[in-house]
Residue, then its C-alpha position, 0 to 999 in steps of 0.5 A: m963168603t956168604d951165599q949172598q956174596k957168591a950170588i952177587l959175584a955171580a950176577l956181576l961176572n954174568a954181567g960182565i960176560t953179557g957186555l962183551s958178547f955185543l963184540f964178538l956177535k957182532m965179529a960172529l954175524a960178519v962171517t955168517n947169518p943169526v941162525d948159523t951162529l946160534a947153532h955153532r954158538f950152543t954146539v961149542a956150549f953143548i960140547a963144553a958142558s959135555i966134557p966134564i961130564v965125559f969124564g966124569w969130574i961131574k956127575l948129573s942127578i937128574k934122571p931122565k923122567d925129569m928132563l922133560t920137566i925142563i923142557p919149558l926152561a929151555m923154551l923160555y930161553p935160550i930158544l924163546f928169547f933169541t928167537l924173537q929177539a932176532f925176528g924182532l931186530v930185523y923189524t925195529t932197531s938195536s936201540e928200541a931193543g935195548i930199550i924194551q929189554a931194559t924193562v926186564p927186572i920190572f917184568t921179573m919183579i911182577m912175575a917173582a911176586f905173583f909166582l913165587g911170592e917175593s916181596s920187596t919194598w918200595l925203596q927196592k921197587l924205586s931202586t929198579l925203576l932208577s936202574v932201567g931208566g938209566v938203560v933207557y935214558i941211555f938209548v934216548m940220549k942216542g937220538l935213536g928211541v921208539s920216537s925215530g918211527s924206524g921201527s914197526s909194531i910187530g917188532t916192538i911185539l916180538i922184541l917185548l915178547s922175548a923180554f918177556s921170556l927172558a923174566g919167565y926164564s928167571v922166574l921159573a929157573r928160581k923155582m926149579t933150583k928148589s927141585f934141581h941142581y943148578i949144574d943138571m939145569t945148565y947142562m940141560v938148557a946147552l942141550l936142548g939149545f944144542l938141539f934146537f938151533n941146530g935143527w933150524s939151522v940144518i932144516r933152513h940149509s936144506t930147503e936151501g941147497t946149501l948144507s954143504k956151507y953149513f961149516t964154512p964159518f969155520a973157515s975163519s979165524t975171526f969166527i972161531i974165536s968169536i964163537v968160542f967166546l959165545g958158546i963157552l962163556s956167554s952161553l955156558m957160563t952165563s946160564f951157569m952163573t945165572n943158576f946159581a946166583l937164582s939158587k941162591m937170591e930172589a929172582s927180582k934181585i939177580s935180574v936187575f944185574n942184567n942192566l950192568s951189561t949195558l956199561v960193560t958194552i959201553v966200556a968195550g965199545v970205547l976201549f976196542l972200538q973207539e967209540q966215543l964216551a958221552y956225558y949222557h953215558l955216564i948219568g945212565a951209568v951212576m943211575i944203573i949202579i944206584g939202581v942194582i946197589g938199591t935193590n939188593f941192599l935197601g930192602a929188608k931180609a929176605k923171608s925164609q919162605n925165600r930161601t932155597p935149599q940147594p940139591k946136594s952138589t953133583s961135581v965130584 
């Protein structure tokens, strides 16, 4: 299997897990608030990431002095992305947020061209727009688009900034894979996410005098199941697969795979929540799939300058 095929497989698995994560997120939020969910989510992620290191199965190659270099990466995702998204959803609808988030591949393509010198053909650009258009079409056809007036400008701005942060993460991570191994990057992102969201949760509970309720959600078996999925698969593994894919392929190509998660969410809703599958879901799905294929296979081969030499593996 070539590096490109491995990157595509990782991106597909990433989209699948991300699509399913919305189901488990709903389960978790039925038990506790978003801040505590994020705190426990990244606690599980950090513990899972630390186990192979503690037992010596994996050795990190990153040096203490280099850890500060990865802080900006973790600030973009998960810290800024989830924080802006959480507050943005307070002021706008989930459908509007979905439409705005679908534009991430466009922002990534622009940023990658400017900061990384990544080039793309007109067919690739049109394919990216087609994929984005498929997601937007699905949300608009639900009748809950931005024209409904139920959102606010501050919510739109916050969600837009969260989209920028995710696009920025893809570009910065692509650049950092030239200097750091993707396992080191994944571990540091999990560590910083753990520290930030748990700090936020503890401060919140302390000011409200509810610190004793910090672990209360774990009394629910539903919460435990959902937080294990969100922590290990939806946080740790998706971060690992994203960083791995970005070490093998251009950021602009990898980013467009995120739109496939919308299809997984729709299918999961039909299978597990008995939601109806409408004709516009099928039309949007075709647009997304054709767009993803076009973005990755209609362009010329990547220039040699865009090929990323990966640091030596840290696994033993």
